[in-house]
C-alpha positions in Angstrom: 76.7 72.9 17.3 77.3 76.3 16.4 80.1 78.0 18.0 79.6 81.2 19.7 80.7 83.4 16.5 78.0 81.5 14.6 75.6 82.3 17.4 76.4 85.7 17.3 76.3 85.9 13.7 72.7 84.5 13.5 71.3 86.4 16.5 69.2 89.6 15.4 70.3 92.9 16.3 68.6 94.3 19.5 67.0 97.2 17.3 65.0 94.4 15.1 64.6 92.0 18.3 62.7 95.4 19.7 60.8 96.3 16.6 59.5 92.2 16.2 58.5 92.4 19.8 56.3 95.5 19.4 54.5 94.7 16.4 53.6 91.3 18.4 52.4 93.7 21.3 50.4 96.2 18.0 48.7 92.8 16.3 47.6 91.7 19.7 45.9 94.8 20.4 48.2 95.9 23.6 49.0 99.7 22.0 45.5 100.3 22.5 45.5 100.3 26.3 48.4 102.4 26.8 46.9 105.7 27.4 44.8 104.4 30.2 47.8 102.5 31.8 49.9 105.6 31.3 48.0 109.1 31.6 47.6 109.4 35.2 51.7 109.7 35.2 51.5 111.6 31.7 49.0 114.7 32.5 51.3 115.9 35.3 54.4 116.2 32.8 52.1 117.6 30.1 51.5 120.2 32.6 55.2 121.1 33.6 56.3 121.1 30.1 54.8 124.2 29.0 53.5 123.9 25.8 53.1 126.5 23.5 50.4 126.5 20.7 53.6 126.9 18.1 55.6 124.2 19.4 57.4 121.4 17.5 56.8 118.3 19.8 58.7 114.6 19.2 56.8 111.6 21.0 59.5 109.0 21.1 58.4 105.5 21.4 54.8 106.6 20.3 53.0 102.9 20.3 49.8 103.6 18.8 49.6 107.6 19.4 48.0 107.8 21.9 49.7 110.8 23.5 50.9 112.0 20.1 47.0 112.7 19.3 46.8 115.0 22.6 50.0 117.0 22.4 49.2 117.2 18.5 45.9 119.0 19.8 48.1 121.3 22.6 50.1 122.3 19.7 47.6 123.5 16.8 50.0 126.2 15.6 53.0 124.0 15.6 53.5 119.8 14.8 53.5 116.9 16.9 55.3 114.1 15.1 55.4 110.1 16.8 58.2 108.1 16.4 58.3 104.6 17.0 60.4 101.4 15.8 57.3 99.1 14.9 56.1 99.2 11.6 52.6 97.7 13.3 52.2 100.4 15.8 52.8 103.1 13.0 50.0 101.3 11.3 47.5 101.8 13.7 48.7 104.9 15.2 48.4 106.4 11.7 44.6 104.6 11.2 43.6 106.5 14.2 45.0 110.0 13.5 43.1 110.6 10.1 41.6 113.7 11.3 44.9 115.8 12.6 46.4 117.6 10.1 49.6 118.9 12.2 50.9 115.1 13.4 52.4 112.9 11.5 53.8 108.8 12.2 57.1 107.9 11.1 59.3 104.6 12.1 62.2 105.0 13.0 65.1 104.2 16.3 66.0 106.6 18.4 69.5 106.9 17.6 68.8 107.6 14.3 65.8 110.2 14.2 65.2 110.3 10.7 64.3 114.1 11.4 66.5 117.4 10.2 68.6 118.5 13.5 67.4 122.1 15.6 63.9 121.5 14.5 61.8 120.2 18.0 61.0 122.5 20.8 60.0 119.7 23.1 60.8 115.8 23.0 59.0 113.3 25.6 58.9 109.5 25.5 56.6 107.7 28.0 57.7 104.2 29.2 60.1 103.6 26.2 63.7 104.6 27.1 64.6 101.6 29.2 63.9 99.3 25.4 66.2 101.8 23.9 69.0 99.3 22.6 71.7 102.5 23.8 70.3 105.2 26.1 73.1 107.1 25.2 73.0 107.1 21.9 69.8 107.5 21.3 69.7 110.8 24.1 72.6 111.8 22.2 70.3 112.1 19.0 67.3 113.7 20.6 69.6 116.4 21.5 69.9 116.6 17.6 66.9 117.0 16.9 66.2 119.6 19.9 66.4 123.7 18.8 68.0 125.6 21.1 66.6 126.1 24.0 64.4 123.0 23.9 63.9 120.4 26.4 63.5 116.5 26.3 60.9 114.7 29.3 61.4 111.0 29.8 59.0 109.4 32.2 59.4 105.9 33.2 58.3 103.5 35.7 60.8 100.5 35.2 64.0 102.2 37.2 66.8 100.6 39.5 65.4 103.3 42.4 61.5 101.8 43.3 62.3 98.1 44.1 59.0 97.0 43.3 59.9 96.9 39.3 62.7 94.9 39.0 61.6 91.7 38.4 59.9 92.9 35.2 63.1 92.4 33.1 62.6 88.5 33.8 59.0 88.6 32.5 59.6 90.4 29.0 60.7 89.0 25.9 63.5 91.7 25.4 66.5 93.3 27.1 65.8 96.4 29.4 68.1 98.7 31.4 67.6 99.5 34.7 69.3 102.3 35.8 68.6 105.0 38.5 67.8 108.4 38.5 71.3 109.5 38.8 72.6 107.3 36.1 69.5 108.3 33.8 70.6 112.4 34.7 74.3 112.0 34.0 73.1 110.2 30.4 71.7 113.7 29.8 74.6 115.5 31.1 77.1 113.6 28.5 74.6 113.8 25.6 75.1 118.0 26.3 71.8 118.6 28.2 71.8 121.4 30.8 69.5 122.0 33.8 69.3 118.4 34.5 66.7 117.2 36.9 64.7 114.3 37.8 62.0 113.9 40.2 59.1 111.5 40.9 55.5 111.6 39.6 53.2 109.6 41.6 50.1 107.3 40.5 47.3 109.0 42.3 45.2 107.0 40.3 42.6 104.3 42.0 44.1 100.8 42.4 41.7 97.1 42.2 41.0 95.3 45.2 42.3 92.3 43.8 44.9 92.1 41.2 45.2 89.4 38.6 47.7 90.7 36.3 51.3 89.6 35.4 53.4 92.7 36.6 52.7 92.7 40.4 52.2 90.0 43.0 48.5 91.4 44.5 47.5 94.7 44.6 49.5 95.5 47.8 52.1 95.0 45.3 50.7 97.0 43.2 49.7 100.2 45.1 53.2 99.9 46.9 55.0 100.3 43.4 52.3 103.4 42.5 53.1 105.1 45.9 57.2 105.6 44.5 56.0 106.9 41.5 57.0 107.0 38.3 60.4 108.5 37.4 60.7 111.8 35.3 64.3 113.0 34.0 64.4 116.5 31.7 66.9 118.8 30.3 67.5 121.7 28.4 69.6 122.0 25.5 71.4 125.5 25.6 
C-alpha cells in the first residue's frame, strides 16, 4: 500500500481533475443545456453591467459559449473572450460560434489567464467560481487583466447563505468552495477591488409541478432554493 506522500504524488492536481471532469460534461452534451438553466438569473446581471458597444468582455468558465455569444452581440465594436479550463468545452464553443467576428475562445485557468494586463472593461463568471481551485488567486488575476475602472461580476447558485444547495458538494466529482456572500466579498477586497457589493438575484422562472432531477429532493425543495436567489458579487478596479 502506498504511503501518504506517494498517494499525493499520484493524485492529479486540482486543475487537472477539474479539466477532466468538465471534458466529460462536454462530451455528454451538458454544456449546451447551461443556457436554459442559467439565463433567468443571468439576464438581470447583464442589465446591471451596463455594457457599452466598444467594451471588451471576459467570460470566465464559458462552457460551450452560450453567454459569450450573447456578450459578443452586445459589444459589436468591442470583443468578447470566453475562457474555460476544459478543452472539450472550448471545442464545442468554437464550433458553435463561427459566425462571430468579435468573439474568440481560449483554454485557460483563472489563476493564470492567458491575456495581457489592463485589457478588459468587464468580466463575468456564471456558475463557475466555486469550482476554482484557488478563488483568491483567480480574483487577483481577474484584477490584473481588467483595465482601470473595469468591473468583475460573479454569479453563483452554490453559496453558504442558501441552505438549499449545501448538499451539492456531495453530488459533484470535484472539490468545491462553499463560501458565504461576505467571504466572497472579502476575497474581492483582498484582490484590490473597490465598491465591492453583493446581492441576491431571484430566479423567477416557472418550476415544474414534479421534479425528478438529482439536485433537489422534490419540486418544493427546488422552489425554496429559487426563492433564496443566486448570489451576485461585484467589484471595480480603481
